[in-house]
C-alpha positions as CSV (number, residue, x, y, z in Angstrom):
1,M,86.0,89.1,60.9
2,Q,89.6,91.3,61.7
3,K,88.4,94.3,60.1
4,Q,85.7,94.6,62.6
5,E,87.7,93.2,65.6
6,N,90.5,96.0,65.1
7,Y,87.1,98.7,64.8
8,Q,86.0,97.4,68.3
9,K,89.4,97.6,69.8
10,H,90.0,101.1,68.4
11,W,87.2,102.6,70.1
12,Y,87.3,100.5,73.4
13,D,91.1,101.5,73.5
14,K,89.9,105.3,73.5
15,T,87.8,104.8,76.5
16,A,89.7,102.5,78.6
17,G,91.9,103.8,81.4
18,P,95.5,103.3,81.9
19,E,96.9,100.6,83.9
20,E,97.0,100.1,87.4
21,K,100.3,100.8,89.0
22,Q,102.0,98.4,90.3
23,F,104.2,98.8,93.6
24,T,106.7,95.7,95.3
25,E,107.4,96.1,99.1
26,G,110.5,98.4,99.8
27,E,110.2,100.9,96.8
28,K,110.7,104.2,97.8
29,V,107.6,106.3,96.7
30,Y,105.9,109.6,97.6
31,T,102.2,109.9,98.9
32,Y,99.9,112.6,98.6
33,D,98.9,114.5,101.8
34,N,95.8,115.8,101.5
35,L,95.5,118.2,104.7
36,K,99.5,119.5,103.7
37,K,98.4,119.6,99.8
38,E,102.3,118.4,99.3
39,W,103.8,114.8,98.3
40,D,105.7,113.3,101.4
41,E,108.1,110.9,101.2
42,G,107.4,107.2,102.1
43,E,108.4,102.9,101.5
44,I,106.1,100.5,100.4
45,V,105.4,98.1,103.3
46,K,103.0,95.5,101.7
47,K,99.7,95.2,99.4
48,T,96.6,95.1,101.6
49,K,93.6,92.9,101.0
50,W,91.9,95.8,99.6
51,P,92.5,96.6,95.5
52,R,94.5,99.2,94.3
53,S,95.7,99.8,97.6
54,Y,98.9,99.5,99.8
55,Y,100.4,100.5,103.3
56,V,102.5,102.9,102.9
57,K,105.4,104.0,106.1
58,N,105.9,107.5,105.8
59,A,109.6,109.4,107.1
60,K,108.7,109.2,110.8
61,G,108.1,105.6,110.5
62,K,104.4,105.4,111.3
63,V,102.4,103.4,108.6
64,F,99.2,104.6,106.6
65,R,97.1,102.7,104.3
66,R,96.9,104.0,100.6
67,N,95.2,104.0,97.4
68,N,97.4,103.5,94.3
69,C,96.3,107.1,93.2
70,Y,97.5,109.0,95.8
71,V,100.9,107.2,95.6
72,K,103.6,108.0,93.3
73,K,107.2,106.1,92.3
74,E,110.0,108.3,93.3
75,I,112.2,109.5,90.7
């Protein structure tokens, strides 16, 4: 039984995607701007009711909703 479970886990793990990125309120991040094709500084305001999305405030103070694939942690 254990051998079968390990076999299934091995093949599941090969195709499973990475874990979802998590951000906290006030965290400094970079957001991708599709128009300028560059990463801009921002800050997480809060998580939205939509899955994988956050409200992010940019350097000018404007708040945007961004999917977490367009947000990365500031180094």
